[in-house]
N, C-alpha and C positions, 0 to 999 in steps of 0.2 A: 339381483344381489349376488355378490361374490361369496363363495364358500371355500374356506381353506381347511383341509383335513390334516395336512402335514406342514411341517416347517419348510420343507422344500418348495411346496406350492406358494407359500407366502413369500419366501425369498425371491422366487422367480417373478412374482407380481411386483416386487419392490426393486427389480433389476439388481439384485445382490448375487454374489457368488453362491454356489450351493453351500448349505450349512456344513460346518466342519464336524458336527455331531448331529445325527438325525433327530435327536429328541430334546436338545437344549441348545440355545444359540443366544449370544450377546451381539446385538446389532448397533453399529454406530449410526444414529439417526440422520446425521448429515449426509450419509451415502444413499439414503432411501430415495428412489425415484419411481413413484407409482406408474405402472405401465398401462395407463388408460387415459383417454381424452375426456372422460366424464368429468363434469364440474361437481357433480354430487356422487359420492361413492358410498355404497352400503355393503357391509360385509359381515359374515359370521365366521368365527374361527373355532376350531375344536381343540384348542389348547389355551393354556394360561399365558397372559402377557402382562408384564410390568413395564410401564413406560415412564422414563424420566426425560422430559422434553422441554425445549425452549424455542421460542420464535417460530412456531409452526404456523405457516400461512394458511390456516384453515379454520373454519368453525367446526368444532367436533361435538357431536351429540351422541350421548349414550343414555338410555333410559329417557328421562324427561328433562335433562339438564344440558345446557350448552356451555362450552368452554372456549376462551381465547387463551392460547398457549403463549402468553407474552412474558411469563415468569416461570421460575422453577416449579414444575407441577408433576406430581407422581400419581399415576393412574393405574388401576388394577382391573383387568378384564378376565373373567372366567370363561371356561369353555361354553360355547353356544350362546354367548351374549352378542347382541347386534350393535354395530357401530355405524354411524353415519358421518361422513365428512363432506363439507362444502368447501371446495378448494378456492383460495383467494389468490390474487396476483402477488407474486413474491417480492417482498421488499428487503427481507433479510434471509440469510441462509439458515435453515433450521439446524438445530444441534440437539444433542442429548443421546440417550441410550434406550434400547429396547431389549428386554429379556423375554425370550420365548421358551416356554416349558411345556412339553407334551405330557399329558397325564401318564403315559407309559413309563416315562423316566422315573416317576415316583413309585412305581409298582414295587411292592415288597419292602417298602420303607415306612416308618411311622408317619412321615409327612403325607403319605397318600391319604390318610384319614384326617390328620390334624390340620391340613391346609384348609379344610372346610370350616375350621373354627376361627380362621382369620376373617372377621366380618367385613373387612373393607373390600373383599371380592364381591360382596353384595351391595356395595355403595354405588353401583353404576347408575342408580336412579338419580342420585342428587349430590354426591360428595366426592371430591378428589382431594389430594393432599398437597398443600402448598409448603415449600421447603425454604429454609434459610440456606445461605451459601455453604455454611459449615455442614449442615445436614446433607446437602447435595453431595459434597465432597466425600463424606463418609460412605454414602451409598454407592457412589461411582467406584470407590476403592473395592467394595465388596463385589460389584459387577465385574470388575477387571480381574479379580482373583478367580471368579468362576470361569471366565474366559480363558485365563492362563491354565487352569486345571484341565479343562477339556482339550486344550491344544497340546498338552503334554502327552506323553505316551500313556494311553489308557491302561490301567491295571486294576487289580481287585479293590484298591483303596479309593479309586477315582470317584465312584458314585457317592460313597459316604462323605468324602470331603466336600463335594459339590452340594450335597443335601445339607450339610452343616452350614455352608455359606448361605444357602437359600433360607434356612431357618434364621440365621443371623440377620439377613436382609428383612425378612418378615417381622422379626421382633423389633428391629429399629423402626420399621414403618408403624408398628403398633404403638411404640413410644411416641412417635411424632404425631400420630392421630390424637393421642391423649392430650398432647401439648396443644394441638389445634383446637380441640374442644374447649380447652380452658382459656386460650388467648383470643378466641373469636367469640367472646361472651355476648356481645351485642346481638349478633346473628342467632346465637344459641338461645339466648333468653327470649328472643322473638319467637322461636319455635315453642318455647314453654308457654308464652302468652297465647299463641294460636292453639295450642293443645287445650289449654284451660277454656278458651272460648268455644272450641269445637265440642268439648264434653258438656259444657253448660247448655249450649244450644241443643245438643242431642237429647239430654235428659229433661230439659224444660219443654220440649216440643213433643211431637207425636212419633218421632223416629224410633224411640225405644219400644213403643207399643207395636209399631209396624215391623221393625227389623230385629228386635231383641237386643241383648247387651252388645255394645260395639266390640268388634274383635280388634286385636292388635294390628292385623293387616288392613282393616278398614281405616283405622286411625292414621296409619302410616301413609296409605294411598291418598287420603284426604289432605294430609299435610305435604304431600309430594316428596316424601323421603322413603327410603327403604325401611322395612321393619327392623332389620339388624342395626342400621345406623341410628334410628330413633331410640332403640333400647340402650345402645352404647352411650349416646349423648345424655339421655336421662339419668343413667347410672352415674356418670361423671358429675353431672350438675346437681342431682337430688338424692342419689343413692337408691333410687327406686326404678324398677322396670316399667315399661309401658303398661303391662297388665296391672301392676300395683297402682299406677296412676288412675287407670279406669276404675278399679275397685274403690280407691279413695274418694273419687268424685261420686261414685254410686252411693257409698255410705253417707257422704255429706248430704246428698239429695234425700236419702231415706230419712236421716235425722230431721231434716227440715220438714218433711211431710208428716213424720210421726209427731212432731212437737207443735205443728201449726195447723193441722187439718184433722178432720174426723174420719178420714178414709181408713178402712180396715187394713190389716196387714196384707191380706190377699190383694186388695185393690192397689196398694202401694207397690207390691211386688210386680203386679201387672204393668203399671205405668213406667216401671224402671226396666222392663224388658224380660222379666222372668216368666217362664211358662208355669212353674210350680212355686207356690209360696214357701214350701219347705226349703227349697234351694236358697231362696232369699234369706230366710230366717237363719239358715246354717251359716251363710257368708257373713251376715250381720253380727252374729254371735262370735264368730271367729275373729272379727276385726275389732269389736267393742267390748267383748267379754260379757255382754248382756243380750237377752232376747229382745226383739223389737217391742214386745208388750211391756217388758220391764223398763226399757228405755223410756217409753211413753209414760208409764206410771210415775217415773221420777219427775215429770213435769206437772203432775196433777197434785 
């Protein structure tokens, strides 16, 4: 596996000139020529990269998802994430842009902390961003402004101006992700169906008894998406987080058992994955404004 700690190391691997700034670089992807004869390349980089690419003659895998770069696609890679490329015979010349940002460039700026709030850097498991031509042109303009700024004479304003452009780029990306969630409804609703089926199976079987209440991470891993992506998607589609969906399904199953069986509250709590019945009763009351026993009494 190749490991790139600096932008210079990555530039060298791509047969590019040395970066004009040691901590931030805008790369014309058409000029990239990986210096390796490997058909399959695996690497880890210790910096952020935002890629806007077309016609890349490779199968690219990060996390558990594979992509064909045959249309405008924006991808976000955080430090220490692993990428795998399977190089294919070239039929078209690749094009696009690559923005590399070393974490040290963000030091002592608000973005050093807030960049972690942009959840798409965690979408490596399953989701990249597809762009319209208009959206693509908007982002290319921002990238070229960043490049123009660090190519100018660096002064005390340079970092703040570039950081502002980076924030603009990330905010556009966030807007476009929200658009993608809404326009790709068929796929998104399929995730909802799979979530419902997963929770039904979990609470109807023995898994809750064996493993306890399902965690957000368990649900996301089972659905083959990242936890951040799943929560973002569910909030857009339903207004609820993954945790809220888990609790809603749990309360639904609890009501079913309280109204149709003679199981005690403690036994119901146990079948739903609770170690202590008090925790179950507290959650049930917070969600329904009734205790489990009061809810059961309303059916008698």
